[in-house]
C-alpha positions in Angstrom: 0.3 -0.1 -0.2 1.2 3.6 -0.5 -0.2 6.0 1.9 -0.2 9.5 2.2 2.6 11.2 4.9 0.5 13.7 6.4 -2.7 11.8 7.2 -1.8 8.1 6.7 -4.5 7.6 4.8 -4.0 5.0 1.5 -3.6 6.3 -1.6 -3.1 3.5 -3.3 -2.5 -0.5 -3.1 -0.5 -2.1 -5.8 -1.2 -6.3 -5.8 1.7 -8.3 -5.7 1.1 -12.1 -7.0 3.6 -13.5 -3.9 5.0 -12.9 -0.7 6.8 -9.6 -0.4 10.4 -9.5 0.2 12.3 -6.3 -0.7 11.3 -2.9 -1.7 14.0 -0.3 -3.0 13.1 3.5 -4.3 15.3 4.9 -6.9 15.7 8.6 -7.5 14.3 8.2 -11.3 10.9 8.0 -9.3 11.2 4.1 -9.8 10.0 2.0 -7.2 11.2 -1.6 -6.9 9.8 -4.3 -5.4 11.0 -8.0 -5.0 8.2 -10.9 -4.3 8.7 -14.4 -4.7 5.7 -16.3 -6.1 4.9 -20.4 -5.0 6.9 -21.7 -6.9 9.7 -20.2 -4.5 11.5 -18.3 -7.8 12.3 -14.4 -7.1 10.9 -12.1 -8.8 11.2 -8.2 -10.0 8.4 -5.2 -10.2 8.8 -2.1 -11.3 6.4 0.4 -9.9 6.8 4.0 -11.7 6.0 6.3 -9.3 3.4 9.1 -11.0 0.3 10.2 -10.7 -2.1 8.2 -11.3 0.3 4.9 -10.6 -0.6 1.7 -10.3 1.5 0.8 -13.4 3.8 -2.1 -13.3 6.0 -4.3 -15.1 5.9 -7.6 -13.8 9.9 -9.8 -14.3 9.1 -12.9 -13.6 11.8 -15.4 -12.5 15.0 -13.1 -12.1 16.3 -15.2 -9.2 15.8 -19.5 -8.4 14.9 -18.5 -4.7 14.0 -15.5 -3.1 15.1 -12.2 -3.4 16.7 -10.7 -0.3 18.4 -7.3 -0.7 18.5 -4.9 -3.8 21.3 -1.7 -4.2 21.3 0.5 -6.7 24.9 0.1 -8.5 26.4 2.7 -10.6 22.8 3.5 -11.9 21.8 -0.2 -12.2 19.8 -2.1 -9.7 21.8 -5.3 -8.1 19.8 -7.9 -6.4 21.0 -10.7 -4.1 19.3 -14.3 -3.7 19.1 -17.7 -1.7 20.3 -19.3 -4.6 23.5 -17.7 -4.5 24.0 -15.1 -7.0 24.2 -11.5 -7.3 22.3 -9.8 -10.2 23.3 -6.6 -12.1 19.9 -5.4 -13.8 20.0 -2.4 -16.7 17.2 -0.8 -18.4 16.7 -2.0 -21.9 14.7 1.5 -23.0 14.8 -0.1 -26.3 12.8 -3.2 -25.4 10.8 -1.3 -22.0 12.6 -4.1 -19.8 15.4 -4.5 -18.0 18.4 -7.6 -18.3 20.9 -9.4 -16.6 24.1 -7.5 -17.9 26.5 -9.3 -14.9 26.5 -11.9 -12.5 28.7 -13.2 -9.3 27.7 -16.3 -7.1 28.4 -16.2 -3.4 29.6 -19.7 -2.1 26.3 -19.4 -0.4 22.6 -18.1 -0.3 23.2 -14.0 0.3 20.4 -12.5 2.8 21.7 -9.0 2.4 24.2 -6.4 0.3 26.2 -3.0 0.6 27.7 -0.9 -2.0 30.6 1.1 -0.2 33.5 2.4 -2.3 37.6 3.1 -1.0 38.8 6.3 -0.8 39.3 6.8 -4.3 35.8 5.6 -5.3 36.5 2.0 -6.4 32.8 0.9 -5.4 32.8 -2.7 -3.1 30.0 -5.2 -2.5 29.7 -6.8 1.0 27.8 -9.9 0.8 25.8 -11.5 4.4 25.9 -15.1 3.2 23.7 -17.7 5.3 27.1 -19.9 6.0 27.6 -17.0 8.8 30.1 -15.5 6.6 30.8 -11.7 4.8 32.3 -11.6 1.4 33.7 -8.9 -0.4 33.7 -8.6 -4.2 34.9 -6.6 -6.5 32.6 -6.5 -9.5 35.5 -7.6 -12.6 36.8 -10.4 -10.2 34.3 -12.0 -8.3 35.2 -13.0 -4.6 38.3 -11.2 -3.1 37.9 -12.3 0.4 35.6 -14.1 3.3 35.9 -12.9 6.8 34.0 -16.1 8.7 
């Protein structure tokens, strides 16, 4: 549901065909929702936040398990899942859809991700994994370290 922040009234309700697992808002007025269907496949839902919404674009079977975390990465969307994959998504303005442009894999399911930058602005991904480990990714190289 989308609420009015002034009086808590409901502005809109957007139905989702599964269990919602996370939400992320992009500064270009796009709400990204991740949900899991009855077969435990991770889906993405793009919702342009505009007058008269809800309009939604459903992208099915993005992951083979629940999507647990999302961050924006170089103006793309990075998703993490219990299937152990990190996937980087880019919006194809010609086809009006998003497609996976790259991926990385952890040693186990991923519960949370954050993006950090070193003092020179080089980005890294830190993933909290289900095997009680924290893994560090440099996108061009994959896993560069693990802390248990």
